[in-house]
C-alpha positions as a Python dict, from the first residue, in 0.01 Angstrom:
ca = {
    (1, 'X'): (0, 0, 0),
    (2, 'X'): (246, -11, 293),
    (3, 'X'): (185, -384, 340),
    (4, 'X'): (241, -465, -25),
    (5, 'X'): (572, -282, -41),
    (6, 'X'): (774, -532, 170),
    (7, 'X'): (615, -819, -23),
    (8, 'X'): (716, -657, -351),
    (9, 'X'): (1068, -611, -222),
    (10, 'X'): (1087, -977, -122),
    (11, 'X'): (963, -1089, -464),
    (12, 'X'): (1212, -866, -645),
    (13, 'X'): (1491, -991, -420),
    (14, 'X'): (1395, -1352, -496),
    (15, 'X'): (1393, -1287, -871),
    (16, 'X'): (1728, -1110, -859),
    (17, 'X'): (1870, -1387, -642),
    (18, 'X'): (1757, -1650, -893),
    (19, 'X'): (1911, -1454, -1180),
    (20, 'X'): (2242, -1419, -994),
    (21, 'X'): (2240, -1789, -908),
    (22, 'X'): (2172, -1871, -1273),
    (23, 'X'): (2461, -1654, -1392),
    (24, 'X'): (2696, -1814, -1139),
    (25, 'X'): (2575, -2158, -1251),
    (26, 'X'): (2653, -2072, -1612),
    (27, 'X'): (3001, -1961, -1510),
    (28, 'X'): (3063, -2286, -1322),
    (29, 'X'): (2936, -2484, -1622),
    (30, 'X'): (3182, -2303, -1850),
    (31, 'X'): (3466, -2388, -1612),
    (32, 'X'): (3363, -2753, -1630),
    (33, 'X'): (3353, -2730, -2009),
    (34, 'X'): (3700, -2575, -2004),
    (35, 'X'): (3837, -2864, -1798),
    (36, 'X'): (3680, -3110, -2043),
    (37, 'X'): (3823, -2922, -2344),
    (38, 'X'): (4174, -2908, -2196),
    (39, 'X'): (4160, -3281, -2131),
    (40, 'X'): (4041, -3339, -2489),
    (41, 'X'): (4327, -3129, -2627),
    (42, 'X'): (4581, -3314, -2415),
    (43, 'X'): (4448, -3655, -2521),
    (44, 'X'): (4437, -3555, -2888),
    (45, 'X'): (4794, -3423, -2882),
    (46, 'X'): (4910, -3748, -2723),
    (47, 'X'): (4715, -3949, -2981),
    (48, 'X'): (4868, -3755, -3271),
    (49, 'X'): (5215, -3851, -3145),
    (50, 'X'): (5125, -4221, -3127),
    (51, 'X'): (5211, -4471, -3404),
    (52, 'X'): (4932, -4552, -3651),
    (53, 'X'): (4703, -4845, -3582),
    (54, 'X'): (4515, -5055, -3840),
    (55, 'X'): (4200, -4882, -3963),
    (56, 'X'): (3910, -5018, -3752),
    (57, 'X'): (3717, -5301, -3914),
    (58, 'X'): (3346, -5383, -3894),
    (59, 'X'): (3369, -5534, -3545),
    (60, 'X'): (3484, -5199, -3403),
    (61, 'X'): (3258, -4962, -3597),
    (62, 'X'): (2987, -4940, -3333),
    (63, 'X'): (3238, -4812, -3078),
    (64, 'X'): (3389, -4535, -3287),
    (65, 'X'): (3318, -4190, -3148),
    (66, 'X'): (3465, -3847, -3085),
    (67, 'X'): (3749, -3995, -2880),
    (68, 'X'): (3880, -4156, -3199),
    (69, 'X'): (3890, -3838, -3407),
    (70, 'X'): (4244, -3765, -3535),
    (71, 'X'): (4368, -4112, -3442),
    (72, 'X'): (4658, -4209, -3673),
    (73, 'X'): (4558, -4513, -3879),
    (74, 'X'): (4693, -4719, -4166),
    (75, 'X'): (4502, -4915, -4430),
    (76, 'X'): (4614, -5128, -4723),
    (77, 'X'): (4405, -5205, -5027),
    (78, 'X'): (4317, -5103, -5380),
    (79, 'X'): (4150, -4781, -5483),
    (80, 'X'): (3828, -4812, -5674),
    (81, 'X'): (3891, -4638, -6002),
    (82, 'X'): (3664, -4366, -6139),
    (83, 'X'): (3474, -4341, -5811),
    (84, 'X'): (3615, -4012, -5685),
    (85, 'X'): (3392, -3769, -5497),
    (86, 'X'): (3484, -3402, -5486),
    (87, 'X'): (3371, -3208, -5180),
    (88, 'X'): (3401, -2833, -5128),
    (89, 'X'): (3713, -2733, -4937),
    (90, 'X'): (3872, -2419, -4797),
    (91, 'X'): (4239, -2465, -4707),
    (92, 'X'): (4562, -2275, -4658),
    (93, 'X'): (4616, -2333, -5031),
    (94, 'X'): (4289, -2160, -5116),
    (95, 'X'): (3946, -2282, -5221),
    (96, 'X'): (3895, -2605, -5410),
    (97, 'X'): (3797, -2962, -5340),
    (98, 'X'): (3882, -3264, -5129),
    (99, 'X'): (3916, -3583, -5334),
    (100, 'X'): (3751, -3882, -5164),
    (101, 'X'): (3819, -4223, -5315),
    (102, 'X'): (3695, -4565, -5192),
    (103, 'X'): (3974, -4799, -5077),
    (104, 'X'): (3887, -5171, -5086),
    (105, 'X'): (4083, -5340, -4809),
    (106, 'X'): (3945, -5686, -4885),
    (107, 'X'): (3743, -5692, -4563),
    (108, 'X'): (3568, -5357, -4595),
    (109, 'X'): (3575, -5032, -4788),
    (110, 'X'): (3686, -4702, -4642),
    (111, 'X'): (3668, -4358, -4801),
    (112, 'X'): (4008, -4194, -4821),
    (113, 'X'): (4043, -3819, -4849),
    (114, 'X'): (4345, -3826, -5078),
    (115, 'X'): (4390, -3453, -5039),
    (116, 'X'): (4313, -3112, -5181),
    (117, 'X'): (4298, -3001, -5545),
    (118, 'X'): (4231, -2654, -5688),
    (119, 'X'): (3925, -2614, -5911),
    (120, 'X'): (4132, -2649, -6229),
    (121, 'X'): (4243, -2999, -6122),
    (122, 'X'): (3896, -3134, -6055),
    (123, 'X'): (3845, -3465, -6237),
    (124, 'X'): (4211, -3484, -6335),
    (125, 'X'): (4369, -3673, -6042),
    (126, 'X'): (4328, -4045, -6106),
    (127, 'X'): (4385, -4273, -5807),
    (128, 'X'): (4698, -4492, -5805),
    (129, 'X'): (4666, -4845, -5939),
    (130, 'X'): (4763, -5163, -5761),
    (131, 'X'): (4792, -5222, -5388),
    (132, 'X'): (4860, -4910, -5183),
    (133, 'X'): (4915, -4839, -4815),
    (134, 'X'): (4747, -4527, -4683),
    (135, 'X'): (4850, -4353, -4365),
    (136, 'X'): (4649, -4071, -4220),
    (137, 'X'): (4404, -3956, -3954),
    (138, 'X'): (4065, -4106, -3874),
    (139, 'X'): (3783, -3857, -3921),
    (140, 'X'): (3414, -3883, -3835),
    (141, 'X'): (3153, -3852, -4108),
    (142, 'X'): (3011, -3505, -4172),
    (143, 'X'): (2643, -3550, -4258),
    (144, 'X'): (2420, -3278, -4397),
    (145, 'X'): (2644, -3031, -4569),
    (146, 'X'): (2861, -2727, -4511),
    (147, 'X'): (2934, -2376, -4630),
    (148, 'X'): (2569, -2301, -4543),
    (149, 'X'): (2461, -2542, -4816),
    (150, 'X'): (2313, -2891, -4812),
    (151, 'X'): (2468, -3178, -5002),
    (152, 'X'): (2294, -3263, -5328),
    (153, 'X'): (2377, -3629, -5401),
    (154, 'X'): (2155, -3644, -5710),
    (155, 'X'): (2356, -3365, -5871),
    (156, 'X'): (2682, -3496, -5721),
    (157, 'X'): (2742, -3167, -5540),
    (158, 'X'): (2904, -3208, -5200),
    (159, 'X'): (2979, -2952, -4931),
    (160, 'X'): (3076, -3196, -4657),
    (161, 'X'): (3223, -3544, -4633),
    (162, 'X'): (2904, -3737, -4563),
    (163, 'X'): (3022, -4099, -4571),
    (164, 'X'): (2679, -4267, -4581),
    (165, 'X'): (2545, -4039, -4854),
    (166, 'X'): (2859, -4070, -5066),
    (167, 'X'): (2857, -4449, -5027),
    (168, 'X'): (2493, -4462, -5138),
    (169, 'X'): (2563, -4236, -5436),
    (170, 'X'): (2858, -4455, -5545),
    (171, 'X'): (2667, -4776, -5465),
    (172, 'X'): (2928, -4896, -5219),
    (173, 'X'): (2866, -5166, -4961),
    (174, 'X'): (3048, -5257, -4641),
    (175, 'X'): (3170, -4898, -4600),
    (176, 'X'): (3330, -4784, -4275),
    (177, 'X'): (3137, -4508, -4093),
    (178, 'X'): (3447, -4286, -4098),
    (179, 'X'): (3695, -4162, -4354),
    (180, 'X'): (4071, -4121, -4354),
    (181, 'X'): (4252, -3793, -4414),
    (182, 'X'): (4561, -3911, -4600),
    (183, 'X'): (4900, -3785, -4486),
    (184, 'X'): (5115, -3572, -4712),
    (185, 'X'): (5290, -3760, -4991),
    (186, 'X'): (5643, -3683, -5112),
    (187, 'X'): (5664, -3405, -5368),
    (188, 'X'): (5416, -3134, -5457),
    (189, 'X'): (5176, -3328, -5675),
    (190, 'X'): (4798, -3331, -5662),
    (191, 'X'): (4596, -3410, -5465),
    (192, 'X'): (4781, -3252, -5172),
    (193, 'X'): (4740, -3450, -4851),
    (194, 'X'): (4838, -3368, -4495),
    (195, 'X'): (4628, -3052, -4473),
    (196, 'X'): (4417, -3160, -4177),
    (197, 'X'): (4380, -2870, -3934),
    (198, 'X'): (4370, -2997, -3576),
    (199, 'X'): (4231, -2716, -3365),
    (200, 'X'): (3990, -2688, -3075),
    (201, 'X'): (3823, -2361, -2992),
    (202, 'X'): (3865, -2296, -2621),
    (203, 'X'): (3697, -1973, -2509),
    (204, 'X'): (3531, -2123, -2203),
    (205, 'X'): (3737, -1919, -1955),
    (206, 'X'): (3628, -1595, -2125),
    (207, 'X'): (3265, -1710, -2114),
    (208, 'X'): (3298, -1808, -1747),
    (209, 'X'): (3445, -1471, -1652),
    (210, 'X'): (3167, -1300, -1845),
    (211, 'X'): (2894, -1485, -1655),
    (212, 'X'): (3067, -1430, -1319),
    (213, 'X'): (3116, -1063, -1406),
    (214, 'X'): (2748, -1018, -1489),
    (215, 'X'): (2654, -1188, -1162),
    (216, 'X'): (2886, -959, -966),
    (217, 'X'): (2758, -651, -1153),
    (218, 'X'): (2396, -739, -1083),
    (219, 'X'): (2471, -810, -719),
    (220, 'X'): (2656, -480, -685),
    (221, 'X'): (2378, -280, -850),
    (222, 'X'): (2119, -449, -629),
    (223, 'X'): (2319, -366, -316),
    (224, 'X'): (2361, -2, -433),
    (225, 'X'): (1988, 38, -503),
    (226, 'X'): (1897, -127, -172),
    (227, 'X'): (2115, 121, 18),
    (228, 'X'): (1947, 419, -149),
    (229, 'X'): (1598, 280, -104),
    (230, 'X'): (1423, 445, 191),
    (231, 'X'): (1311, 207, 464),
    (232, 'X'): (954, 78, 447),
}
């Protein structure tokens, strides 16, 4: 029994040491994530202040990623009439729908989120005719669904802006793998553009302090117990 006691103490100390090291590692990881998030926020804010660039064409589609989200873009073309897709939306104006309409640029088609409409305006916001120029923010496709519901293309029920699924449902070809959130238009008509919310959750410092605090608490409790433990 006396021989096993020091061994047990060593094993417990090793386990506690590994747990403390793991907690510290999680804290360091959260600090690294915080640095990455702050850099992302800084780059996005700078990008939002930059002038719009032409909407990326097919040659650039493979390189589009998260670094392009919220990039100001401009596209000129003609809206495809009677091809609107209404996706569930929750905005500062209340609940309703985003109105996504295909824009044929002549080289490719891009879905444009023309803006928000309340439920009573669904199906009553025809796209403009003729050639139009759209300015807005590049957004990445949102596959799957949202609001804890899956998209149902067969029933034309959409809870997220899934570009590929919408394109397939509308039988569109040559569609960009992103969509454009249109900027606000003059007046207060529908659909209401310019409602993109650009926010990044950044709680990494709180998480880091939590992990470091748990590590310090465990270390302190271990030291306190070790002091009270009678010698072997």
